[in-house]
C-alpha positions in Angstrom: 37.7 77.7 0.4 35.6 75.5 2.2 36.7 71.9 1.6 34.2 69.1 2.1 35.4 65.7 3.3 35.6 63.2 0.4 33.3 60.2 0.8 33.7 57.0 -1.2 31.3 56.8 -4.1 28.3 54.4 -3.5 28.5 51.0 -5.2 26.1 49.9 -7.9 24.4 47.6 -5.4 24.0 50.3 -2.8 22.7 52.7 -5.3 20.1 50.2 -6.5 19.3 48.6 -3.2 15.8 49.9 -3.2 15.2 48.6 -6.7 16.6 45.2 -5.7 14.3 45.1 -2.6 11.3 45.9 -4.7 12.2 43.2 -7.2 13.0 40.7 -4.5 9.6 41.3 -2.9 7.9 41.0 -6.2 9.7 37.7 -7.0 8.8 36.3 -3.6 5.2 37.3 -4.2 5.2 35.7 -7.6 6.7 32.5 -6.3 4.3 32.4 -3.5 1.4 32.7 -5.9 2.8 29.9 -8.1 3.4 27.6 -5.1 -0.1 28.3 -3.9 -1.6 27.5 -7.3 0.4 24.2 -7.5 -0.6 23.2 -4.0 -4.2 24.1 -4.7 -4.2 22.1 -7.9 -2.4 19.2 -6.3 -5.0 19.2 -3.5 -7.8 19.2 -6.2 -6.1 16.4 -8.1 -5.6 14.5 -4.8 -9.2 14.6 -3.8 -10.4 13.9 -7.3 -8.0 11.0 -7.6 -8.9 9.8 -4.1 -12.6 9.8 -5.1 -11.8 7.7 -8.1 -9.7 5.3 -6.2 -12.1 5.0 -3.3 -14.8 3.8 -5.8 -12.5 0.8 -6.7 -12.1 -0.3 -3.1 -13.5 -3.6 -2.1 -14.4 -3.5 1.6 -15.5 -7.1 1.6 -11.9 -8.2 1.2 -10.6 -5.7 3.8 -7.2 -6.4 5.3 -5.4 -4.7 8.1 -2.4 -2.7 6.8 0.4 -2.0 9.3 2.0 1.3 9.7 5.0 1.6 7.3 4.1 -1.6 5.4 4.6 0.2 2.1 7.7 2.2 3.1 9.6 1.3 0.0 11.7 -1.4 1.7 9.2 -4.1 2.5 8.4 -6.8 -0.2 4.9 -7.8 -0.9 2.7 -9.9 -3.2 -0.5 -9.0 -4.9 -2.9 -11.2 -6.9 -3.7 -9.7 -10.3 -6.9 -11.1 -12.0 -8.6 -10.3 -15.3 -12.1 -11.2 -16.2 -13.9 -11.1 -19.6 -17.1 -9.7 -18.1 -18.3 -6.1 -18.6 -18.5 -3.6 -15.9 -17.6 -5.0 -12.5 -20.7 -3.6 -10.8 -22.9 -5.9 -12.7 -24.8 -8.3 -10.4 -26.1 -10.8 -13.0 -22.7 -12.3 -13.8 -19.4 -12.3 -11.8 -17.4 -14.3 -14.4 -14.3 -16.4 -14.1 -10.9 -14.9 -13.8 -9.2 -16.2 -17.0 -6.0 -14.2 -16.2 -4.4 -15.0 -12.9 -1.0 -13.6 -12.0 0.9 -13.5 -8.7 3.0 -10.3 -8.7 5.8 -10.0 -6.1 7.5 -6.6 -5.7 11.1 -6.8 -4.5 12.6 -3.3 -3.8 15.9 -4.8 -2.7 16.5 -6.0 -6.2 14.5 -3.1 -7.8 12.4 -5.6 -9.7 9.0 -7.3 -9.7 8.1 -10.8 -10.7 5.0 -11.9 -12.6 4.1 -15.6 -12.1 1.1 -16.8 -14.2 -1.2 -19.4 -13.0 -3.0 -21.3 -15.8 -6.7 -20.7 -15.6 -7.4 -24.5 -15.9 -5.2 -25.4 -13.0 -6.8 -28.0 -10.7 -7.0 -26.6 -7.2 -8.9 -26.9 -3.9 -11.4 -24.1 -3.3 -10.4 -22.7 0.1 -13.3 -21.4 2.1 -16.1 -23.7 0.8 -18.2 -25.5 3.5 -17.4 -28.9 2.0 -14.3 -30.2 0.2 -14.4 -28.9 -3.4 -11.9 -29.1 -6.3 -12.4 -26.9 -9.4 -10.3 -25.0 -12.0 -8.5 -22.2 -10.2 -10.3 -19.6 -12.4 -13.6 -20.5 -10.7 -12.5 -19.4 -7.2 -13.5 -15.8 -7.7 -16.9 -16.6 -9.1 -17.6 -19.0 -6.2 -16.3 -17.0 -3.3 -15.0 -13.7 -4.4 -11.6 -12.2 -4.0 -11.1 -13.8 -0.6 -11.5 -17.3 -2.0 -9.3 -16.5 -5.0 -6.5 -15.2 -2.8 -6.8 -18.1 -0.3 -6.9 -20.7 -3.1 -3.9 -19.4 -5.0 -2.0 -18.9 -1.7 -2.7 -22.5 -0.6 -1.8 -23.8 -4.1 1.8 -22.4 -4.1 2.3 -21.8 -0.3 2.8 -18.0 -0.7 1.1 -15.4 1.5 -1.2 -13.2 -0.5 -3.2 -10.4 1.2 -3.8 -8.0 -1.7 -5.5 -8.3 -5.0 -6.5 -6.2 -8.1 -9.2 -7.2 -10.5 -9.8 -5.6 -13.9 -12.1 -6.4 -16.8 -11.8 -6.0 -20.5 -13.2 -2.5 -20.5 -10.7 -1.4 -17.9 -7.7 -2.8 -19.8 -8.7 -1.0 -23.0 -9.2 2.3 -21.3 -6.0 2.1 -19.3 -4.0 1.4 -22.4 -5.8 4.2 -24.3 -5.3 6.8 -21.6 -1.6 5.8 -21.4 -1.4 6.8 -25.1 -1.1 3.2 -26.2 1.9 0.9 -25.8 4.7 -0.3 -28.1 5.9 -3.8 -28.2 7.2 -6.5 -30.5 4.6 -9.4 -31.0 5.9 -12.8 -30.0 4.2 -14.4 -33.1 2.3 -13.4 -36.2 -1.5 -13.7 -36.2 -4.8 -12.0 -36.8 -7.5 -11.6 -34.1 -10.5 -9.4 -33.7 -9.7 -7.4 -36.9 -6.1 -6.7 -35.8 -3.0 -8.0 -37.5 0.2 -8.7 -35.6 3.6 -9.4 -37.1 6.3 -11.3 -35.1 9.2 -9.1 -34.0 7.8 -6.0 -35.6 7.6 -3.0 -33.2 3.9 -2.3 -33.1 1.9 0.6 -31.5 -1.2 -0.8 -29.9 -4.2 1.1 -28.6 -6.7 -0.3 -26.1 -8.5 -2.6 -28.6 -5.2 -3.8 -30.2 -3.6 -4.6 -26.8 -6.7 -6.5 -25.7 -6.8 -8.5 -28.9 -3.1 -9.3 -28.7 -3.4 -10.6 -25.1 -6.6 -12.5 -25.5 -6.0 -14.8 -28.5 -5.4 -18.4 -27.5 -6.5 -21.0 -30.1 -4.1 -20.0 -32.9 -1.1 -20.0 -30.5 1.1 -23.1 -30.7 1.6 -22.9 -27.0 -2.2 -22.5 -26.3 -3.0 -20.8 -23.0 0.7 -20.7 -22.0 1.4 -18.6 -25.1 -1.4 -16.3 -24.1 -0.1 -16.0 -20.6 3.3 -14.9 -22.0 1.6 -12.2 -24.1 -0.4 -11.0 -21.2 2.7 -10.6 -19.1 4.3 -8.7 -22.0 1.4 -6.3 -22.2 1.4 -5.8 -18.4 5.1 -5.1 -18.1 5.0 -2.7 -21.0 2.0 -1.0 -19.6 3.7 -0.6 -16.2 6.7 1.0 -17.8 4.4 3.4 -19.6 2.2 4.3 -16.7 5.0 5.3 -14.3 6.4 7.7 -16.9 6.0 11.5 -16.0 3.8 12.0 -19.1 1.2 9.5 -17.9 1.3 10.4 -14.3 0.2 13.9 -15.2 -3.0 12.4 -16.5 -3.5 10.2 -13.4 -6.8 11.9 -12.6 -8.4 11.1 -16.0 -7.0 7.6 -16.1 -8.3 6.6 -12.7 -11.6 8.2 -13.2 -12.0 6.4 -16.5 -11.1 2.9 -15.2 -12.6 3.1 -11.7 -15.8 1.3 -12.7 -13.7 -1.5 -14.2 -11.3 -2.1 -11.4 -11.6 -3.6 -7.9 -8.9 -3.9 -5.2 -8.6 -4.2 -1.4 -5.7 -1.7 -1.4 -7.1 1.6 0.0 -6.1 5.0 -1.4 -3.4 5.7 1.1 -1.7 2.4 0.4 -1.8 2.9 -3.3 -0.4 6.4 -2.8 2.5 5.0 -0.8 3.2 2.3 -3.4 3.2 4.9 -6.2 5.6 7.1 -4.2 7.9 4.5 -2.7 8.2 1.7 -5.2 8.7 3.4 -8.6 12.3 2.1 -8.6 11.0 -1.5 -8.3 9.4 -1.2 -11.8 12.8 -1.0 -13.5 13.1 -4.7 -14.1 10.6 -7.5 -14.6 10.9 -11.2 -14.2 8.4 -13.5 -15.9 7.5 -17.1 -15.1 4.5 -19.4 -15.0 3.4 -22.7 -13.6 4.1 -25.5 -16.1 1.2 -27.9 -16.0 0.2 -31.2 -17.6 -3.0 -32.0 -19.5 -5.4 -34.2 -17.7 -9.1 -35.2 -17.7 -11.0 -34.8 -14.5 -14.7 -35.7 -14.5 -14.7 -35.6 -18.3 -13.4 -32.0 -18.2 -10.0 -30.7 -19.4 -7.7 -29.6 -16.6 -4.1 -28.6 -16.0 -2.5 -30.5 -13.1 0.8 -29.3 -11.6 3.4 -31.7 -10.5 4.6 -31.5 -6.9 8.1 -30.6 -8.2 6.7 -27.7 -10.2 4.6 -26.4 -7.3 7.7 -26.6 -5.1 9.8 -24.7 -7.7 7.3 -21.9 -8.0 6.8 -21.7 -4.2 10.6 -21.6 -3.6 11.1 -18.8 -6.2 8.3 -16.5 -5.0 9.1 -17.1 -1.3 12.7 -16.2 -2.0 11.6 -12.9 -3.7 9.5 -12.2 -0.6 12.5 -12.9 1.7 10.9 -16.0 3.2 12.5 -19.3 3.9 11.6 -22.3 1.6 9.0 -24.7 3.0 8.1 -28.2 1.8 4.8 -27.8 0.0 2.0 -30.0 1.4 -1.5 -29.4 0.3 -4.4 -31.0 -1.5 -2.6 -31.0 -4.8 0.5 -32.8 -3.6 -1.8 -35.3 -1.9 -3.8 -35.9 -5.1 -0.5 -36.2 -7.1 0.8 -38.9 -4.7 -2.4 -40.9 -5.0 -2.5 -40.6 -8.8 1.1 -41.5 -9.3 0.4 -44.7 -7.3 -2.3 -45.4 -9.8 0.0 -44.9 -12.8 -0.3 -41.2 -13.7 3.0 -40.2 -15.3 4.0 -36.5 -15.1 6.7 -37.2 -17.8 4.1 -38.2 -20.3 3.0 -35.3 -22.6 -0.3 -37.1 -23.5 -3.5 -36.2 -21.8 -4.2 -38.7 -19.0 -7.1 -39.4 -16.6 -6.7 -37.9 -13.1 -8.8 -38.9 -10.1 -9.8 -36.6 -7.2 -9.7 -38.5 -3.9 -12.3 -36.8 -1.6 -10.8 -38.4 1.5 -8.2 -35.6 1.6 -10.4 -33.5 3.8 -10.8 -36.4 6.3 -7.1 -36.9 6.4 -6.5 -33.2 7.3 -9.1 -33.4 10.0 -7.5 -36.6 11.4 -4.0 -34.9 11.4 -5.5 -31.9 13.2 -7.0 -34.1 15.9 -3.7 -35.8 16.6 
């Protein structure tokens, strides 16, 4: 009898090795196709989004951005402005910026701070050929974004290089494309056909959010109350827009609002901010300049005490990682001269406030010494 040598039986893996190889190659091929489709779609979204963002870029307020400036570790400030005009590409009317907020992003604390500047705040217009004092909301209509940033920066002694401007149409569309926002109104009121109940969680679309943030005359706190509601809408909207559900619609959102937004942050910078600073949206701090009612040239103004300007300056500079500096500008000079004439910042009544035009001469003399 011829005996053959016994061989161990082949394992299941060995017996099906060819099948596994075929399946593995098929799986790799399938994954490759999926990855290719994702990359291709991402590239399409990227260029579509870039096109939308590029249309919002304001080259007239161009600023040099250093390599790594938005690496997720550096802090920065941006001036947020809102205007009641229509489309921003209109040339017949620029409009005043009735919403002015200095936003400071602090990744170290994983938070951002919103500091409202009342629209009627008395301030020197920085960049005019001659000494000029106006309400701060006129800076943009007089000298564009550059003058607005320079004037607010000088007012509170905080460096501001970047800005974003949005009009009513843009706010409505942004809220709408985010699927609306939910918040609890700070007070009960009716405005523009919308009814708001204090403390009642309310879903607001674009029109509702705009109405909620615009009402002023029925608020016991006047413009200060409106500023609080505006910051509430902005913080709620930021929380909503960084959610995955909204980010997937980024292309549609940006395309829709591109005609209603202007900024001097280029696409690459915005992309880096979106990627590197999402954790900084986890917590928001809200504050505002507390002014005093005053009459200047028969017009109603808000004047800020030197102590209040110093408080706000100290807080924002600390958030930016900067040392505190003694604030010294036109406003502190005017305050000193007016206090000598009897203006009392502790008096809640409206008082007359005088603008002394010799401030410019004083600065020139100090520069010559």
